[in-house]
C-alpha positions as CSV (number, residue, x, y, z in Angstrom):
1,M,-194.7,44.0,-41.7
2,A,-195.3,40.3,-42.3
3,K,-191.7,39.4,-41.2
4,K,-192.0,41.5,-38.1
5,V,-195.2,39.5,-37.3
6,F,-193.6,36.3,-38.2
7,C,-190.5,37.1,-35.8
8,S,-192.6,38.0,-33.0
9,I,-194.6,34.9,-33.2
10,F,-191.8,32.8,-33.4
11,A,-190.1,34.5,-30.5
12,K,-192.8,33.9,-28.3
13,I,-193.3,30.3,-29.1
14,F,-189.9,29.3,-28.3
15,R,-189.6,31.0,-25.0
16,H,-191.7,30.7,-21.7
17,P,-191.7,34.1,-19.6
18,V,-193.8,37.0,-20.0
19,L,-191.7,39.9,-21.0
20,N,-192.6,43.3,-20.1
21,L,-191.4,46.5,-22.0
22,I,-190.9,49.4,-19.8
23,V,-190.4,52.8,-22.2
24,D,-189.4,55.7,-19.9
25,I,-189.1,59.0,-21.9
26,G,-187.3,62.0,-20.5
27,N,-186.6,65.6,-21.6
28,N,-183.5,64.4,-23.5
29,S,-183.4,60.7,-24.2
30,A,-185.3,57.7,-23.9
31,K,-184.7,54.2,-21.7
32,Y,-185.9,51.3,-22.7
33,Y,-186.0,48.0,-20.4
34,L,-187.3,44.4,-20.9
35,F,-188.5,42.5,-17.8
36,N,-189.1,39.0,-16.9
37,G,-191.1,39.2,-13.8
38,E,-189.2,41.5,-11.4
39,Q,-186.0,40.9,-13.1
40,I,-184.7,43.6,-15.7
41,V,-183.0,41.2,-18.5
42,L,-182.0,43.9,-21.0
43,H,-182.0,47.6,-21.1
44,S,-181.0,50.6,-23.6
45,R,-180.7,54.2,-23.7
46,R,-181.7,55.8,-26.9
47,S,-182.4,59.5,-28.4
48,N,-185.7,60.4,-28.5
49,G,-187.4,59.8,-31.9
50,E,-185.5,56.7,-32.3
51,Y,-188.0,53.8,-32.0
52,E,-186.3,51.1,-34.1
53,I,-185.4,49.3,-31.0
54,L,-189.1,48.3,-30.7
55,G,-189.1,46.4,-33.6
56,E,-185.7,44.9,-33.0
57,W,-186.4,43.5,-29.4
58,D,-190.1,42.3,-30.4
59,C,-188.5,40.5,-33.3
60,T,-185.8,38.9,-31.2
61,Y,-187.3,38.4,-28.1
62,G,-191.1,39.0,-28.6
63,I,-192.8,41.5,-26.3
64,D,-196.2,40.5,-24.5
65,R,-197.1,43.9,-23.3
66,A,-195.7,47.4,-22.4
67,I,-196.2,50.7,-20.7
68,V,-195.0,54.2,-21.7
69,S,-194.2,56.9,-19.5
70,S,-193.3,60.3,-21.0
71,V,-192.5,63.6,-19.7
72,T,-192.9,65.1,-23.3
73,D,-195.7,65.0,-25.6
74,I,-196.5,61.6,-27.3
75,D,-195.6,61.8,-31.0
76,A,-196.8,59.8,-33.8
77,G,-194.0,58.0,-34.5
78,L,-194.2,56.5,-31.3
79,K,-197.6,55.4,-31.5
80,S,-197.0,53.8,-35.2
81,A,-194.2,51.9,-33.9
82,F,-196.0,50.5,-30.9
83,A,-199.0,49.7,-33.3
84,S,-196.8,47.7,-35.5
85,L,-195.8,45.6,-32.5
86,G,-199.6,44.7,-31.6
87,C,-199.2,44.3,-28.1
88,P,-201.3,46.0,-25.3
89,V,-199.8,49.2,-24.3
90,V,-200.3,51.2,-21.0
91,W,-199.9,55.1,-21.6
92,F,-199.2,55.9,-18.1
93,S,-200.4,59.1,-16.4
94,S,-201.9,59.9,-12.9
95,E,-205.3,58.3,-14.0
96,T,-203.8,54.7,-14.6
97,P,-204.6,52.6,-11.5
98,Q,-201.5,52.3,-9.3
99,P,-200.8,51.6,-5.7
100,L,-200.4,55.5,-4.2
101,A,-203.1,57.7,-3.4
102,I,-202.4,61.1,-4.9
103,D,-202.7,64.3,-2.6
104,Y,-201.8,66.8,-5.2
105,D,-203.8,69.7,-6.2
106,T,-203.3,69.2,-10.0
107,P,-202.6,65.4,-10.7
108,H,-202.7,66.3,-14.5
109,T,-199.6,68.1,-14.2
110,L,-197.7,65.6,-12.0
111,G,-194.8,64.3,-14.2
112,S,-195.3,60.6,-14.8
113,D,-191.5,59.9,-14.0
114,R,-192.1,61.4,-10.6
115,L,-195.4,59.1,-9.9
116,A,-193.3,55.9,-11.1
117,A,-190.4,56.6,-8.8
118,A,-192.5,56.7,-5.8
119,V,-194.6,53.9,-6.8
120,G,-191.0,52.0,-7.2
121,A,-189.7,53.1,-3.9
122,W,-193.2,52.3,-2.2
123,C,-192.8,48.8,-3.5
124,E,-189.4,48.3,-2.3
125,A,-190.3,49.6,1.2
126,P,-194.2,49.7,1.7
127,K,-195.7,51.5,4.9
128,R,-192.4,53.7,5.2
129,N,-192.4,57.6,5.0
130,M,-189.9,58.2,2.3
131,L,-188.2,60.8,0.1
132,V,-187.8,60.1,-3.5
133,I,-185.1,62.2,-5.1
134,D,-184.9,61.7,-9.0
135,C,-181.6,63.7,-10.4
136,G,-182.1,64.2,-14.1
137,S,-182.5,67.2,-16.2
138,A,-184.3,68.6,-13.2
139,I,-184.1,67.5,-9.4
140,T,-187.4,66.3,-7.9
141,T,-187.8,65.7,-4.2
142,D,-191.0,63.9,-3.7
143,F,-192.7,62.8,-0.2
144,V,-194.6,59.7,0.2
145,D,-196.2,59.0,3.7
146,R,-196.5,55.8,5.2
147,N,-200.0,55.4,4.6
148,G,-199.4,55.4,1.0
149,H,-200.3,58.8,0.1
150,F,-198.2,60.9,-2.5
151,R,-198.0,64.3,-0.8
152,G,-195.9,66.1,-3.7
153,G,-192.7,67.8,-3.8
154,N,-190.3,70.2,-5.3
155,I,-188.5,70.8,-8.5
156,A,-185.3,72.3,-9.1
157,P,-182.9,72.6,-11.8
158,G,-180.5,69.6,-12.2
159,I,-176.7,69.6,-12.5
160,K,-176.3,70.5,-16.1
161,M,-179.1,73.1,-16.1
162,R,-177.2,74.9,-13.4
163,L,-173.9,74.7,-15.1
164,R,-175.5,76.0,-18.1
165,A,-177.3,78.8,-16.5
166,L,-174.0,80.1,-14.9
167,H,-172.5,80.4,-18.4
168,D,-175.6,81.7,-20.3
169,Y,-176.6,84.5,-17.4
170,T,-172.9,85.6,-17.1
171,S,-170.5,87.2,-19.4
172,R,-167.3,85.6,-18.3
173,L,-167.8,82.3,-16.6
174,P,-167.1,79.2,-18.8
175,L,-169.5,76.3,-19.6
176,V,-168.1,73.3,-17.5
177,E,-168.7,69.8,-17.8
178,K,-170.0,68.0,-14.8
179,E,-167.1,65.0,-15.1
180,G,-164.1,66.4,-13.3
181,E,-162.5,67.2,-10.0
182,I,-164.9,68.3,-7.3
183,P,-162.8,69.6,-4.5
184,A,-164.3,70.8,-1.2
185,V,-162.8,74.5,-2.0
186,G,-162.6,75.1,-5.9
187,H,-159.0,76.1,-6.7
188,D,-159.8,77.6,-10.1
189,T,-162.8,79.0,-12.1
190,E,-163.7,75.4,-13.4
191,T,-163.8,73.6,-10.2
192,A,-165.1,76.5,-8.3
193,I,-168.2,76.1,-10.7
194,R,-168.5,72.3,-10.7
195,S,-168.0,72.2,-6.9
196,G,-170.2,74.8,-6.2
197,V,-173.0,73.3,-8.2
198,I,-172.5,69.7,-7.3
199,R,-171.9,69.9,-3.8
200,G,-174.6,72.8,-3.4
201,I,-177.0,70.3,-4.6
202,C,-175.7,67.6,-2.3
203,H,-176.4,70.2,0.7
204,E,-179.6,70.9,-0.8
205,I,-180.6,67.3,-0.6
206,D,-179.3,66.7,3.0
207,G,-181.1,70.2,4.3
208,Y,-184.5,68.3,2.8
209,I,-183.7,64.9,4.4
210,D,-182.6,66.7,7.6
211,E,-186.0,68.8,7.5
212,F,-188.4,65.8,6.8
213,K,-186.6,63.7,9.7
214,E,-186.8,66.4,12.2
215,K,-190.9,66.6,11.1
216,Y,-191.7,62.9,10.4
217,G,-188.9,60.7,12.3
218,D,-188.1,57.8,10.5
219,V,-187.9,58.5,6.8
220,L,-186.2,56.3,4.0
221,V,-184.4,58.2,1.2
222,F,-184.4,56.8,-2.1
223,L,-182.1,58.6,-4.9
224,T,-182.4,57.7,-8.5
225,G,-181.9,59.5,-12.2
226,G,-179.2,60.1,-14.6
227,D,-176.8,61.9,-11.8
228,E,-177.5,59.5,-8.9
229,K,-173.8,58.3,-9.2
230,T,-172.3,61.9,-9.5
231,L,-174.3,63.0,-6.2
232,T,-174.3,59.8,-4.3
233,N,-170.9,60.1,-2.5
234,C,-171.3,63.9,-1.4
235,I,-174.6,63.3,0.3
236,K,-174.1,62.8,4.1
237,N,-177.1,61.1,5.1
238,R,-177.8,57.5,4.5
239,I,-179.6,56.8,1.0
240,F,-180.8,54.1,-1.0
241,A,-179.5,54.7,-4.5
242,D,-181.2,52.7,-7.5
243,K,-181.0,54.1,-10.8
244,Y,-183.6,51.8,-12.2
245,L,-186.3,53.1,-9.6
246,V,-188.6,54.5,-12.1
247,A,-188.4,51.3,-14.4
248,K,-189.2,48.9,-11.3
249,G,-192.0,51.2,-10.7
250,L,-193.6,51.0,-14.2
251,N,-193.1,47.4,-14.1
252,R,-195.0,46.8,-11.0
253,I,-197.8,49.1,-12.4
254,L,-198.0,47.1,-15.6
255,Q,-198.1,44.0,-13.7
256,D,-200.8,44.9,-11.6
257,Y,-202.8,46.6,-14.5
258,H,-202.7,43.0,-16.1
259,N,-203.7,41.4,-12.9
260,E,-206.7,43.0,-12.2
């Protein structure tokens, strides 16, 4: 413990920038980021429950403050790891101050990653109607209007979940990996499944975009999440792909929180 404290103090003395630690915990893994201002200077993905990186980064670089977003329950191990750092921590939820008004009937059930991605998009392009599509374990499609109101959205199964469901709920369909050929017309069972899932999602997303553009006119579309690269090339509408959208949103929330 004494060594960790010494390392952290040493690191902070010999560098000038304020370093923000951003932790985004998903269903299957956790993403860690260090921000200097608006810039990501370091990032890493770890399995849930592996918290050693917190002490390593604090000892090497010195962490000034942190924010944690999690779609799972916060366990005692993570709280203990942050307690050993000694920096102020924001445990992000719908009650945390942030720039959007939440027009959601049950804000306490709103995924913190959905809200953080919406904040990240809003900071990139304020006062615009926007769809924020996060493609991870689940695919969330959320709408923020030009007045800064988070209006809500939809949740659907992600790529891996759909591939798994086709295998688990049939007797003969194989479990197909998402990596591989995605032809317009599947030429065997593997490509038929992969193309059906991935191209089907792209048509689904294009349908949402067309529907919202017809209703609201000019709508910006942001795409983020672990499967962002897989889907970008088969979506017909113009989109802005940014895999760091959640992290950027959390960083802005953390900055604003300490500037109040």
